C-alpha positions in Angstrom: -6.4 8.9 0.6 -9.7 7.1 0.0 -10.9 3.7 0.9 -10.4 0.2 -0.4 -11.0 0.2 -4.2 -12.0 3.9 -4.0 -8.9 6.0 -4.5 -8.7 9.7 -4.2 -5.6 11.8 -4.2 -4.3 15.1 -2.7 -2.2 17.4 -4.8 0.4 18.8 -2.4 3.7 20.7 -2.3 6.4 18.8 -0.6 10.2 19.3 -0.1 12.1 16.7 -2.0 14.2 16.0 1.1 11.1 15.0 3.2 10.0 11.4 3.6 7.4 10.2 1.1 4.6 10.3 3.6 6.0 13.2 5.6 4.5 16.6 6.2 3.8 18.7 3.2 4.2 22.5 2.7 0.8 23.2 1.2 -2.2 21.4 -0.1 -3.2 22.6 -3.5 -6.2 20.5 -4.2 -7.5 17.0 -4.8 -8.2 14.5 -7.6 -10.9 11.8 -7.8 -10.5 9.5 -10.8 -13.7 7.5 -10.1 -16.3 10.3 -10.9 -17.5 10.8 -14.4 -15.9 13.0 -15.5 -12.8 12.9 -13.2 -12.9 15.5 -10.4 -9.9 17.8 -10.4 -9.8 20.7 -8.0 -6.6 22.7 -7.9 -5.8 26.2 -6.5 -4.5 27.7 -9.6 -2.9 30.7 -8.0 -1.2 28.6 -5.4 0.1 26.2 -8.1 1.5 29.1 -10.2 3.2 30.5 -7.1 5.0 27.3 -6.4 5.9 26.7 -10.0 7.4 30.3 -10.2 9.5 29.4 -7.1 11.0 26.5 -8.9 8.8 23.6 -7.9 8.9 20.6 -10.3 5.6 18.8 -10.8 5.6 15.0 -11.2 4.3 13.7 -14.5 0.9 12.9 -13.0 0.6 16.4 -11.4 1.8 18.0 -14.6 -1.1 16.2 -16.4 -3.6 17.4 -13.8 -2.2 21.0 -14.0 -2.6 20.9 -17.8 -6.2 19.6 -17.4 -7.2 22.6 -15.3 -5.3 25.1 -17.5 -2.4 26.0 -15.2 0.4 24.9 -17.5 0.8 23.3 -20.9 1.7 19.6 -20.5 4.6 19.5 -23.0 6.3 22.4 -21.3 5.9 20.9 -17.8 7.3 17.6 -18.9 10.2 19.1 -20.8 11.1 21.3 -17.8 11.2 18.2 -15.5 13.3 16.3 -18.0 15.7 19.2 -18.4 16.4 19.2 -14.6 17.1 15.4 -14.8 19.6 15.9 -17.7 17.3 14.3 -20.3 17.1 16.0 -23.6 
């Protein structure tokens, strides 16, 4: 999302089998790195619902979730590494 030299990002839930730019299951919020401070808006209840269902956040989304207080970053990163077989 965004325009040239003005990025903004959506935080979405997507099936891992879907194409990269394919349809998503649910939009949880958005992130704008250009504002001071950064704008992070995430539906915390929706994020928790998907995490309880087994969704694995990317490292960037795990950082954003920790920033808004949904999860602790070390736990989110360890969980994603455990699923990849990294100890």
